[in-house]
N, C-alpha and C positions, 0 to 999 in steps of 0.2 A: 531729926531735921533733914538729914540727907535722904532718908527713906521717902519723906514727903516730896522732895524735889524730883526724885526718880519717878514716883507715881505720876506726878504732874506732867513730867516730860513724856512718859509713855502715853498718857491720855491725850496730850496735845498732838503727838505724832499720829496717834490713831485717828483723831478727828481730821487732821490734815490729809491722811491717806483716804479717808472716807469722802471728804469733800473733793478730792482729786478724782476719785472714781465717779462721783455724781456729775462732774463737769464733762466727762468723756461721753461722746455721742456714739451710738452703735453705727457700724458701717452700713451703708445703704447700697443695695444692688443697683447697678446702672440700667438693667433691663429686666423685663418680666417675661414669662412664658406661660403656656397652658398645657394641660394634659387632657386629651380627648379620650372618651370611652366609647367603644362601639360594641354592639352585640346584636343578638337576634332573638326574638321570642317567636317560637313556632307554635302553630296550632296542634301539630301532631309531633310526637316524639316516639322513641322506641318503646315498645311494650314488652315486659318480661313475660316469657312463656309461662303458662299456667302451672306446669310442673316444677318451675323453679322459684315461684313466689313463696316466701317464708321457708326456704330450703333448710334441711338439716344435713350436715356433713358428719358422718361417723368416723372418727379417727380410731386407729387400732389401739388395743390395750397394750401398754408397754410397761416395762419395769422402771421404777424410779432410778435404778442404777444407770440407765441409759441417759439420764439427765443429771449426772453428778457435778458437772462442770459448767459454770456460767458461759453462755454463748453457744451451747450445744443444742442442736435440733435433732428431733427423732420423730418417727411415725408420719412422715410426709404422705399426704393423701390428696390425690387430684380431685378437683370438682369443677363443674362448669355451670354457666348461666346462659341460657339461650334467650336471645331477644329478637323481636320482630320490629323492623324499622321501616320508615318510609323509603320508597324506591330511590329517592335522591340522596339518601345517606350513603357515605362511602366507608365509614369506620365507626365503631362503637366501643365503649369501655365502661366498666363499672368503676365509679369513684367511691372508694371506701372512706366514709366520712369520719372525721375526728370527733370522738364523743368523750364522755366522762370515763369510759372504759378503755381509753387508749392511753398507753404509757408514752409520755412525751419524750422520754429518754431513748426508748428502743423502737418506737413506732409500731409496737405490737398491741394485740388485744389483751387486756388484763382479764383475769378470771372473774366471773360473777357468781354470786350465791345462787344455788338452784334449790328450790323448796326449802330455803332457810339454812341449807347446809353449806359449810365452807368447802372449798375445793383443795386440790393439791397445792402445796406450798412451794414458792419459788418457781412457778411455772406460768408461762404465758402462751398465747397462741400466735404464731407468726404466719402471715399470708405471704405467698411466694408466686412469682411468675412460673410458668411451666419449666423454664430453664433453671429454676432454683434461685434466681435473683430475688432478694427480699423486697416486698412491697411495704413502704412506710405508710401506715394508715394516716390519712389526712394530707399526704403529700402527693398532689396530682401528678407531678413529674415522674413518680415511681410506678405509675399505673399504665400498662400498655393498652394501645388501641388494637382492635381486631377487625379484619375486613368484613364488610357487610356484602353478602352475595345473595342476589335474588330476594332482598328484603329481610335476610336473616343473618345473625352473627352468633357464633358460639364463643363465649368469653371463657377462656380456660385458665385455671389457677391451681394452686396447691395450698394446703394448710398443714402446719406441723407444730408439734410441741416445741417450746423454746425455754431453756433453763436460764433463770436470772441468778442462780446460785445452786446449791445442792438441793435438788428437788426431794419432796416427800410425797408419799402416795396419797391419792384422793381423787375424787371426780374432777373432770375438767368441763367447764361450761363457759362459753364466750359467745358474744353476738357482735356481728358486724352490720352496720347500717350503710347502705349504698344507694346511689342514684346512677342512672345511666346517662352517659354523655355520648353525643354523636357528632360526627363531622359530615 
């Protein structure tokens, strides 16, 4: 009998709590505001130099021992992309886009299968600024602008192997998709 009263008491309190919640009204803001979006659609944008369209960057062959510890980079290799821009452009950059092959934790490029063969294990490809600062793929703020002079800009970067653990030997193949931004 005591058990029944306790259950009834809990049920009643639960319903009272629920009805109290239902009677409460949400707070209403006193004022409202807007967000305006501005942009520009140009007829002409920068054009990638013919020699840099679908470019291949060959990194050096390195030993897996060079990538034994997570966070280690090796085989840094410079590369550039030349673009031709309208005369009114002051700066240009490559925006390396976030894709299915971007590691959201590191911002690096994950390895892809090449001809159906798996690549080196625990290795990614890291993009870097010329000074060695990492570029986080998909993060616009990590990608530098370069000056446009006489309608041309040379966008300079580096690529390096990056260990996410103790690396094992194998081929490395990664692809970065990018678009050109200009100011």
